[in-house]
Backbone bond lengths (Angstrom), bond angles and torsions (degrees), N, CA, C in turn:
res aa  C-N    CA-C-N  psi(-1)  N-CA   C-N-CA  omega(-1)  CA-C   N-CA-C  phi
1 Q - - - 1.458 - - 1.531 108.77 -
2 V 1.326 115.47 127.36 1.458 120.70 -179.18 1.530 110.17 -77.10
3 Q 1.338 115.12 134.94 1.464 120.57 174.11 1.513 109.55 -138.09
4 V 1.317 115.89 140.21 1.459 122.95 175.44 1.523 106.70 -136.13
5 V 1.333 116.38 124.29 1.457 120.22 -177.01 1.517 109.38 -130.99
6 E 1.322 115.68 117.38 1.467 121.64 177.76 1.525 109.37 -95.86
7 S 1.329 116.10 147.45 1.457 121.05 177.66 1.518 109.74 -155.34
8 G 1.327 115.59 170.42 1.446 120.59 175.00 1.516 115.03 107.15
9 G 1.321 117.19 -8.76 1.447 119.24 178.98 1.525 111.83 -69.11
10 A 1.326 115.67 155.90 1.464 120.46 -177.54 1.516 109.34 -167.89
11 L 1.338 114.15 176.96 1.459 121.65 171.38 1.522 107.55 -89.14
12 V 1.301 117.04 127.41 1.460 120.86 -176.63 1.529 109.12 -141.48
13 Q 1.319 115.98 151.02 1.454 120.63 179.05 1.518 110.79 -79.87
14 P 1.321 117.71 155.82 1.464 120.35 174.91 1.528 109.84 -54.40
15 G 1.326 115.53 138.89 1.452 121.08 -176.62 1.507 114.07 88.62
16 G 1.313 117.46 -9.24 1.456 121.50 -179.29 1.514 113.18 -80.13
17 S 1.334 114.56 -178.31 1.461 121.38 -176.96 1.524 110.63 -131.01
18 L 1.316 115.18 152.36 1.453 122.48 172.71 1.525 108.55 -145.04
19 R 1.322 115.66 154.11 1.459 120.91 173.00 1.531 108.00 -123.08
20 L 1.314 115.36 116.78 1.460 121.10 177.48 1.523 109.49 -91.84
21 T 1.327 114.86 145.51 1.458 121.64 178.91 1.518 109.85 -125.50
22 C 1.313 115.80 140.58 1.466 121.85 176.07 1.525 107.23 -128.67
23 I 1.309 115.91 116.83 1.462 122.23 178.97 1.524 108.40 -104.89
24 T 1.326 116.41 132.39 1.467 119.77 -176.75 1.518 111.11 -124.88
25 S 1.322 114.97 162.58 1.459 121.50 172.86 1.517 108.44 -159.72
26 G 1.318 115.68 161.74 1.455 120.42 173.79 1.516 115.48 91.74
27 F 1.327 117.81 -0.56 1.461 120.31 173.85 1.525 107.87 -146.65
28 I 1.335 115.52 169.03 1.465 120.56 -174.93 1.521 108.92 -79.53
29 F 1.316 115.06 86.01 1.460 121.08 -174.17 1.527 111.66 -58.88
30 S 1.320 117.68 -41.53 1.465 121.23 -174.99 1.526 112.46 -66.69
31 G 1.318 117.11 -13.55 1.456 120.89 177.62 1.514 113.73 -104.77
32 T 1.327 116.96 12.05 1.466 121.21 -168.61 1.520 112.13 -121.79
33 T 1.323 116.08 125.04 1.459 120.78 169.86 1.525 108.79 -70.13
34 M 1.329 116.28 135.22 1.466 120.96 -175.22 1.520 110.65 -122.10
35 S 1.303 115.31 151.82 1.467 121.02 178.33 1.522 111.44 -136.15
36 W 1.309 114.27 153.18 1.463 122.36 167.66 1.530 107.83 -104.96
37 Y 1.315 114.77 141.41 1.448 122.52 177.55 1.529 107.91 -130.07
38 R 1.319 115.42 165.57 1.458 118.39 173.77 1.524 109.69 -145.16
39 Q 1.326 113.75 156.45 1.455 120.21 176.21 1.521 108.63 -135.98
40 A 1.318 115.04 115.59 1.459 121.09 177.64 1.518 109.31 -85.72
41 P 1.318 117.52 157.48 1.464 120.47 179.53 1.524 111.39 -56.17
42 G 1.322 116.67 127.50 1.452 121.46 177.48 1.515 115.22 75.40
43 K 1.333 116.74 7.10 1.463 120.02 -178.41 1.516 110.74 -121.99
44 E 1.327 114.40 164.82 1.460 119.20 177.30 1.531 110.53 -77.17
45 R 1.298 114.30 155.41 1.458 120.14 175.39 1.522 109.75 -64.74
46 E 1.349 117.25 141.87 1.457 120.17 -178.73 1.525 110.86 -136.71
47 L 1.316 114.38 151.12 1.460 121.83 179.17 1.522 109.32 -75.61
48 V 1.316 116.21 133.85 1.461 121.67 -179.57 1.528 111.12 -105.24
49 A 1.329 116.87 -51.96 1.465 120.21 -175.21 1.518 109.59 -157.80
50 T 1.342 115.18 153.10 1.460 122.36 -179.59 1.516 109.65 -135.13
51 I 1.331 116.02 145.72 1.462 121.44 176.55 1.519 108.54 -136.69
52 N 1.325 117.00 137.78 1.466 119.11 -178.93 1.523 110.54 -76.35
53 N 1.313 115.94 176.17 1.461 119.41 -169.99 1.519 113.18 -64.10
54 S 1.333 116.99 -31.45 1.465 120.11 -178.31 1.521 113.02 -92.95
55 G 1.309 116.72 -8.11 1.462 119.70 -178.72 1.506 114.28 82.51
56 T 1.337 116.81 9.39 1.460 120.17 -176.07 1.524 113.26 -90.97
57 W 1.313 116.98 -8.17 1.467 121.40 179.80 1.512 108.92 -137.21
58 T 1.320 115.84 134.25 1.457 121.17 176.60 1.527 109.28 -135.04
59 D 1.316 115.32 158.66 1.454 121.29 177.47 1.520 108.45 -146.87
60 Y 1.327 115.70 148.85 1.454 120.34 -174.83 1.524 111.11 -135.41
61 A 1.313 114.61 150.34 1.455 119.35 170.54 1.523 108.55 -68.09
62 G 1.310 115.60 150.13 1.454 119.65 -176.36 1.513 113.95 -57.71
63 F 1.317 116.17 -31.59 1.459 118.74 -174.98 1.537 113.75 -75.92
64 V 1.347 117.87 -7.57 1.474 119.01 178.89 1.521 113.73 -120.05
65 K 1.317 117.10 -3.65 1.468 119.12 -177.04 1.516 111.42 -57.64
66 G 1.332 114.15 132.54 1.443 120.85 -179.96 1.511 113.71 86.41
67 R 1.334 117.34 -12.48 1.461 120.07 -179.43 1.531 111.80 -110.93
68 F 1.328 117.44 -35.16 1.464 122.13 -176.85 1.524 109.76 -109.94
69 T 1.336 115.61 149.37 1.455 121.56 174.95 1.519 109.65 -133.76
70 I 1.326 116.07 125.07 1.464 121.05 175.43 1.519 108.48 -96.66
71 S 1.316 116.38 141.42 1.465 121.60 178.14 1.531 108.45 -149.60
72 R 1.312 115.31 171.26 1.460 118.78 -179.62 1.510 110.41 -149.18
73 D 1.318 115.62 158.43 1.453 123.10 174.18 1.524 106.73 -130.54
74 N 1.309 116.45 100.98 1.468 120.23 -175.94 1.530 112.13 -67.38
75 A 1.320 117.24 -22.85 1.463 119.79 177.40 1.529 111.15 -70.45
76 K 1.316 116.02 -23.52 1.471 121.02 -179.24 1.524 112.71 -109.36
77 D 1.336 117.18 2.63 1.469 121.20 -177.18 1.528 110.68 52.75
78 A 1.320 115.18 45.27 1.457 120.83 -173.56 1.525 111.37 -131.00
79 V 1.326 114.88 146.49 1.457 121.65 173.27 1.530 107.43 -127.81
80 Y 1.327 115.56 145.26 1.451 121.60 -173.29 1.529 110.75 -125.42
81 L 1.329 115.48 157.57 1.449 120.80 172.46 1.526 107.63 -136.36
82 Q 1.327 115.03 107.41 1.457 120.90 175.41 1.516 107.74 -87.08
83 M 1.315 116.13 122.11 1.464 121.58 -176.06 1.523 108.93 -117.95
84 N 1.307 116.45 118.72 1.464 122.65 178.73 1.526 109.79 -117.31
85 S 1.321 115.59 164.99 1.467 121.13 177.99 1.525 111.19 48.89
86 L 1.319 116.20 48.77 1.465 120.55 -176.37 1.516 111.47 -63.92
87 E 1.327 114.06 144.68 1.453 122.62 -178.34 1.535 109.33 -120.73
88 F 1.341 115.64 160.76 1.473 119.38 178.82 1.531 110.61 -51.70
89 E 1.342 115.90 -39.59 1.466 121.10 -175.55 1.526 113.30 -69.03
90 D 1.318 118.02 -9.03 1.467 121.02 177.81 1.529 111.87 -82.82
91 T 1.300 116.79 -4.74 1.464 120.94 178.29 1.520 110.76 -61.44
92 G 1.323 116.24 134.66 1.455 121.09 177.92 1.514 111.44 162.20
93 V 1.321 114.93 -179.34 1.460 121.20 174.18 1.525 107.59 -95.13
94 Y 1.310 116.17 128.55 1.461 122.41 -177.21 1.518 109.89 -105.30
95 Y 1.329 114.43 133.42 1.458 121.93 -178.98 1.521 110.15 -125.66
96 C 1.330 116.46 150.50 1.458 119.23 167.91 1.523 108.44 -116.66
97 K 1.316 115.77 153.56 1.460 120.97 -176.35 1.512 108.40 -163.64
98 P 1.329 118.18 147.16 1.457 119.07 168.71 1.526 109.26 -56.63
99 T 1.305 116.33 128.66 1.459 121.94 -171.33 1.520 112.48 -54.92
100 Y 1.314 116.91 -38.51 1.468 119.57 -171.83 1.525 113.10 -99.33
101 R 1.314 116.36 12.62 1.464 121.12 172.69 1.517 108.96 -94.52
102 S 1.320 115.34 138.80 1.457 120.35 177.82 1.516 110.58 -69.94
103 W 1.327 116.94 151.09 1.458 121.13 172.52 1.532 110.80 -62.97
104 A 1.325 116.74 -19.70 1.461 119.80 176.86 1.529 112.07 -69.20
105 D 1.350 116.46 -20.01 1.471 120.12 175.71 1.516 107.65 -81.16
106 R 1.309 117.64 80.59 1.458 122.79 -168.99 1.504 113.63 -58.46
107 A 1.318 117.03 -29.17 1.462 119.71 -177.93 1.521 112.70 -66.18
108 Y 1.322 117.16 -20.66 1.465 121.54 -172.35 1.521 113.70 -91.95
109 W 1.308 118.47 10.74 1.457 120.54 170.53 1.521 108.75 -145.52
110 G 1.332 114.27 152.56 1.460 119.09 -172.36 1.516 112.49 -98.87
111 Q 1.330 114.05 -156.90 1.458 120.22 -177.31 1.527 111.75 -82.32
112 G 1.316 115.58 -8.96 1.450 119.99 -178.29 1.516 111.31 82.38
113 T 1.325 114.89 170.02 1.453 120.85 176.81 1.525 108.30 -134.23
114 Q 1.331 116.40 133.24 1.458 121.95 -172.92 1.527 110.83 -83.97
115 V 1.321 114.77 126.77 1.468 121.85 172.66 1.523 107.32 -114.20
116 T 1.313 115.63 124.08 1.463 120.36 178.20 1.521 108.81 -124.71
117 V 1.320 115.17 120.64 1.457 120.65 178.06 1.521 107.28 -106.28
118 S 1.312 114.62 114.32 1.463 119.54 -175.01 1.517 110.06 -154.22
119 S 1.316 115.04 147.74 1.462 119.56 176.70 1.528 109.85 -97.67
């Protein structure tokens, strides 16, 4: 049974940092490219960062480059998103999902974790 559980979201002040964690099970994590996405209130979901199966290649949306770092631990079936220098615009629900799985595959993404950047 596939499970994806995101955690680590919180209320944080502008300029602060958070580390999001995504724990998975039920599929071959070490063979799967993973991505973090986010959805802000009233906006469409958008891709934030991607990491290949071995962790040797990463890619980021322009709005987070230099501030966020995606990483993974294949021994723990986990992917992480270190977020620094947070801005008001980073507020939203953050999700992780295998990059090449459709959002229609509901089992492959979790409930998300809420990040709120506010003073």
